[in-house]
C-alpha positions in Angstrom: 6.9 24.7 82.8 7.5 23.5 79.3 4.4 22.7 77.3 4.3 19.5 75.2 4.5 20.0 71.5 1.3 19.4 69.7 1.1 16.1 67.9 2.1 16.2 64.2 -0.8 16.2 61.8 -0.6 13.1 59.7 -0.3 13.7 55.9 -3.5 12.9 54.1 -3.3 9.7 52.0 -3.6 10.2 48.3 -6.5 8.4 46.7 -5.7 5.3 44.7 -6.4 7.1 41.4 -3.9 9.8 42.3 -1.2 7.2 43.2 -1.8 5.3 40.0 -1.5 8.5 38.0 1.7 9.5 39.7 3.1 6.0 39.0 2.1 6.1 35.4 3.8 9.5 35.0 6.9 8.6 37.1 10.5 8.7 36.0 11.0 5.3 37.5 8.5 3.7 35.2 10.0 5.5 32.2 13.5 4.1 33.1 12.2 0.5 33.4 10.3 0.8 30.1 13.3 2.1 28.2 15.5 -0.7 29.6 12.9 -3.3 28.6 12.6 -1.8 25.1 16.4 -1.9 24.6 16.5 -5.5 25.8 13.6 -6.6 23.5 15.3 -5.0 20.5 18.6 -6.7 21.3 17.0 -10.1 21.8 14.8 -9.7 18.6 17.9 -8.9 16.6 19.6 -12.1 17.8 16.5 -14.3 17.3 15.8 -13.1 13.7 19.0 -14.8 12.6 17.4 -18.2 13.1 13.6 -17.4 12.7 13.5 -14.7 10.1 12.4 -11.1 10.3 8.7 -11.4 9.9 8.2 -14.1 12.5 10.4 -12.3 15.0 8.6 -9.0 14.6 5.3 -10.7 15.1 6.5 -12.4 18.2 8.2 -9.4 19.8 6.2 -6.4 18.6 2.7 -7.5 17.5 -0.2 -6.1 19.4 -1.5 -9.6 20.1 1.7 -10.6 21.9 1.1 -9.7 25.5 4.3 -11.5 26.6 7.0 -13.7 25.0 9.8 -16.1 25.8 13.1 -15.3 23.9 14.6 -18.1 21.8 18.3 -17.8 21.0 20.2 -20.4 19.1 17.2 -22.8 19.2 17.0 -22.7 23.0 14.2 -21.0 24.9 15.4 -18.7 27.6 13.4 -18.9 30.9 12.8 -15.1 30.8 9.2 -14.0 30.3 9.1 -10.5 28.9 6.2 -8.2 28.0 5.4 -7.6 24.3 7.2 -4.7 22.7 4.0 -3.2 21.4 2.6 -2.8 24.9 5.9 -1.5 26.3 5.8 1.3 23.6 2.1 1.9 24.4 2.8 2.3 28.1 5.8 4.5 27.4 3.6 6.8 25.3 1.2 7.1 28.2 4.1 7.7 30.6 5.6 10.5 28.4 2.2 12.1 27.8 1.1 12.1 31.5 4.6 13.1 32.7 4.7 16.1 30.3 1.2 17.2 31.5 1.8 16.8 35.2 5.3 18.3 35.2 4.5 21.2 33.0 5.5 24.5 34.5 5.4 28.1 33.1 9.2 28.0 32.8 10.1 29.2 29.4 13.7 28.1 29.9 12.5 24.5 29.4 10.3 25.0 26.4 12.8 23.3 24.2 12.8 20.2 26.3 9.0 20.0 26.1 9.1 20.4 22.3 11.6 17.5 22.1 9.3 15.6 24.5 6.4 16.0 22.0 8.6 14.8 19.2 9.4 11.5 20.9 5.7 11.0 21.6 4.9 11.7 18.0 7.5 9.1 17.0 5.9 6.4 19.1 2.4 7.3 17.8 3.8 7.0 14.2 5.0 3.4 15.0 1.5 2.5 16.3 -0.2 3.9 13.2 2.2 2.1 10.9 1.7 -1.2 12.8 -2.1 -1.1 12.4 -2.6 0.6 9.1 0.4 -0.1 6.8 0.5 -2.9 4.3 3.4 -4.2 2.2 3.5 -6.0 -1.1 5.6 -6.2 -4.3 5.2 -6.2 -8.0 7.4 -8.0 -10.5 7.4 -6.2 -13.9 9.3 -7.3 -17.0 10.6 -4.6 -19.4 7.7 -3.3 -21.5 5.0 -4.9 -19.2 2.4 -3.1 -17.1 1.1 -3.9 -13.6 -2.0 -2.5 -11.8 -1.9 -4.6 -8.6 0.6 -5.4 -5.8 1.0 -8.8 -4.3 1.0 -9.0 -0.5 4.1 -10.6 1.1 2.3 -12.7 3.7 -1.5 -12.7 3.5 -3.3 -15.2 1.3 -6.8 -15.4 -0.1 -9.1 -17.9 -1.7 -10.6 -16.6 -5.0 -13.7 -18.1 -6.6 -14.2 -17.1 -10.3 -16.4 -18.0 -13.2 -15.1 -18.5 -16.7 -17.1 -16.3 -19.1 -16.1 -15.8 -22.7 -12.7 -17.3 -22.0 -12.0 -14.9 -19.1 -12.0 -15.5 -15.3 -14.5 -13.2 -13.7 -13.9 -13.0 -9.9 -17.1 -13.6 -8.0 -15.9 -14.1 -4.5 -12.8 -13.4 -2.5 -12.3 -15.0 1.0 -9.8 -12.8 2.9 -6.9 -14.2 4.9 -8.4 -13.3 8.3 -11.2 -15.8 7.5 -8.7 -18.6 6.8 -5.9 -18.5 9.4 -8.1 -19.6 12.3 -9.4 -22.7 10.6 -6.8 -25.0 12.1 -7.5 -28.6 13.3 -11.1 -29.5 12.9 -12.4 -25.9 12.7 -14.4 -25.1 9.6 -16.2 -22.2 8.1 -19.0 -22.0 5.5 -18.7 -19.3 2.9 -21.6 -17.6 1.3 -21.2 -17.5 -2.4 -24.2 -15.5 -3.2 -26.2 -16.6 -6.2 -23.6 -19.2 -7.3 -25.0 -22.7 -7.5 -22.4 -23.9 -5.0 -21.9 -24.2 -1.3 -18.3 -23.9 0.0 -16.8 -24.9 3.3 -13.1 -24.4 4.2 -11.1 -26.2 6.9 -7.7 -27.6 7.7 -5.6 -24.4 7.3 -1.8 -25.1 7.3 0.6 -22.2 7.4 3.1 -24.0 5.3 2.2 -27.2 3.4 2.8 -29.2 0.2 0.9 -31.8 -1.7 2.1 -35.3 -0.9 1.3 -38.5 -2.8 -0.5 -41.2 -0.9 1.7 -43.7 -2.7 4.9 -42.1 -1.5 3.7 -41.8 2.1 0.4 -42.8 3.7 -1.4 -39.9 5.3 -2.2 -39.8 9.1 -5.6 -41.1 10.1 -8.4 -38.7 9.4 -6.5 -36.5 6.9 -8.6 -36.0 3.8 -7.2 -37.1 0.4 -8.0 -36.0 -3.1 -7.0 -37.7 -6.3 -4.3 -39.7 -4.4 -2.8 -36.6 -2.6 -3.1 -35.0 0.8 -1.7 -31.8 2.4 1.5 -32.5 4.4 2.6 -29.7 6.8 6.1 -28.3 6.5 8.2 -26.3 9.0 8.0 -22.6 8.6 10.5 -21.0 6.2 13.0 -18.6 7.8 11.7 -16.0 5.4 7.9 -16.1 6.0 7.0 -14.9 2.5 8.3 -18.2 1.2 5.7 -20.2 3.1 3.1 -22.0 0.9 -0.1 -22.4 3.0 -2.8 -24.9 2.2 -6.4 -25.7 3.1 -9.2 -28.1 2.4 -12.3 -27.0 0.5 -15.5 -29.0 0.5 -17.8 -28.1 -2.4 -21.5 -29.0 -2.3 -23.3 -28.6 -5.7 -26.5 -27.7 -3.9 -28.7 -29.7 -6.3 -28.5 -33.0 -4.5 -25.3 -33.9 -6.2 -22.4 -35.6 -4.4 -20.1 -33.1 -2.5 -16.5 -33.2 -3.4 -13.3 -32.4 -1.4 -10.4 -30.6 -3.0 -7.0 -29.5 -1.7 -5.9 -25.9 -2.2 -2.3 -24.8 -1.8 -0.4 -21.7 -3.0 2.4 -23.9 -4.2 0.4 -24.7 -7.3 0.0 -22.0 -9.9 -3.0 -23.5 -11.7 -6.5 -23.1 -10.2 -8.9 -26.0 -9.5 -11.6 -26.1 -12.2 -15.1 -27.6 -11.9 -18.3 -27.7 -13.9 -21.7 -27.2 -12.4 -25.0 -26.7 -14.2 -23.3 -25.9 -17.6 -21.1 -23.3 -16.0 -17.3 -23.4 -15.3 -15.8 -22.2 -12.0 -12.3 -22.0 -10.7 -10.9 -21.9 -7.1 -7.3 -20.9 -6.2 -5.4 -20.1 -3.1 -3.0 -17.2 -3.8 -1.3 -14.3 -2.1 -3.6 -11.4 -1.7 -3.7 -8.8 -4.5 -4.5 -5.1 -3.9 -5.2 -2.9 -6.7 -3.2 0.3 -7.1 -4.9 3.6 -8.1 -2.7 3.8 -11.2 -0.7 1.5 -13.5 3.0 1.1 -13.6 4.9 0.3 -16.8 8.6 -0.7 -16.7 10.4 1.0 -19.6 14.0 0.0 -18.8 15.8 -1.8 -15.9 19.5 -1.5 -15.3 21.5 -3.6 -12.8 25.1 -2.9 -11.9 27.3 -5.1 -9.7 30.6 -4.7 -7.9 33.5 -6.0 -10.1 34.0 -9.8 -9.9 31.0 -10.3 -7.6 27.2 -10.7 -7.7 26.8 -8.0 -5.0 24.6 -5.3 -6.4 25.9 -1.8 -6.5 23.0 -0.2 -8.3 19.5 -1.1 -9.5 17.6 1.4 -11.5 14.0 1.1 -12.8 12.8 3.7 -15.4 9.0 3.5 -15.1 5.9 5.2 -16.5 3.1 6.0 -14.2 -0.3 5.8 -16.0 -3.3 7.5 -14.4 -6.5 8.5 -16.2 -4.8 8.3 -19.6 -1.9 10.5 -18.5 1.6 9.2 -18.5 4.3 10.4 -16.1 8.0 9.3 -16.2 9.8 8.4 -13.0 13.0 6.8 -11.8 13.1 4.3 -8.9 16.5 3.2 -7.6 18.2 2.0 -4.4 17.6 4.5 -1.5 15.6 6.7 -3.9 11.9 5.5 -3.8 9.0 7.0 -5.6 6.2 8.4 -3.4 2.8 9.0 -5.0 -0.9 8.7 -3.9 0.0 7.4 -0.4 2.1 4.6 -1.9 5.9 4.3 -1.7 7.8 2.2 -4.3 11.2 0.9 -3.4 13.7 -0.9 -5.6 13.8 -4.3 -3.8 15.4 -6.7 -6.2 15.5 -8.0 -9.8 14.7 -11.1 -11.8 16.0 -12.6 -15.0 14.4 -15.1 -17.3 16.3 -16.8 -20.0 20.0 -16.6 -20.8 22.3 -14.9 -23.3 20.8 -12.5 -25.9 17.3 -13.8 -25.1 17.5 -13.0 -21.4 14.7 -10.7 -20.2 15.2 -8.5 -17.1 12.5 -7.8 -14.7 12.3 -5.4 -11.7 10.9 -6.3 -8.3 9.5 -3.3 -6.6 8.3 -3.2 -3.0 5.1 -1.3 -2.6 4.2 0.1 0.8 1.0 1.8 1.8 1.7 3.6 5.1 -0.3 6.7 6.3 2.6 7.4 8.7 5.3 7.0 6.2 6.9 10.4 6.8 5.9 10.8 10.4 9.2 9.5 11.9 11.1 12.0 9.8 8.9 14.8 11.0 9.2 13.7 14.6 13.0 13.8 14.3 12.7 17.4 13.0 10.6 18.3 16.0 13.1 16.7 18.4 16.0 18.5 16.7 14.2 21.8 16.8 13.4 21.4 20.5 17.0 20.6 21.4 18.1 23.6 19.4 15.7 25.9 21.2 16.8 24.4 24.5 20.5 25.1 23.6 19.8 28.7 22.5 17.7 29.3 25.7 20.4 28.0 28.0 23.1 30.0 26.1 21.1 33.2 26.3 20.5 32.6 30.0 24.2 32.1 30.6 25.2 35.2 28.7 22.6 37.3 30.5 23.8 35.9 33.9 27.4 36.7 33.1 26.5 40.2 32.0 24.6 40.9 35.2 27.5 39.6 37.2 30.0 41.7 35.4 27.8 44.8 35.8 27.5 44.1 39.6 31.2 43.8 40.0 
């Protein structure tokens, strides 16, 4: 008499944490993330034609962009996509967990794991650059010296006091304290011991001064001396934007408060007198001081024959630090790296014409702690692939040798 087979023992269900870990480390998730990253890069490349590089990068790859809607040719595509920053972050987690969970003591695959680590290092380098790098530029005429770089995008309000004919900076209001002051939002600024109280509001990312006589302002918009701040559409190149804001100054001694308009489109600061002292306020691009000075000794520009297309820009500069002078050359594709700063030859400028023309060099200054990390990561990937190739080749030769010996 046949006996019935014992019932199959059901496989134990993995805990939720285990299933989540397996999903995060899975090849399926890696494939989806790589497809999304390729799609985001392609769409961002198309969109930057109309909206500019800076705006597009912030939209697609900023850490504050959880999701986005692509816009091509002025038309918004009904395709919600995750932000590129978070796609890269999840891909980094996927590669790290996948490497840890699938690691085996198989030395024939050691080259693959080395290349795997190189790709993770490349993604980490992108994150470090995103959070900690800053970019600016300096414009130097021949014979002139510069000690500070001007940020491309961030602005600041600077309060200074005139002493002995010189402006002594007493307060700097950083950009992160300004950009959220849209609409009716305002913020009081502590000026320390100065006999003034300052309140800033009405931040506009791109604005210009408009005469009340030319066009009446909308209801509720403050005016000053017959002008008001009129918003403008964003420039395609974001560094060309000229933001503006409204500053309310209270003398603090019972005097009448005054309202002034600040915009980076004007080069002259606003000047006021209070208690026998003279103060200035100006909205300008943020300046950050370099640990050394740069003097432009000679600038050379060469162009392709019959065109204005540059073939070569060369800046012969002197780096001045602690009284010591060091000569250096900065040209296209050959930057100068020193003290965690990288100087690129970005462009040039010319004032005047003919024999009186004066050439000036425009150098891009980048502070990026991960400047060389992408290069190092590619070395690691290349080394890993080389190790994998040699390992496979040696394994094949040994297998062929054993087969020949057996025959």
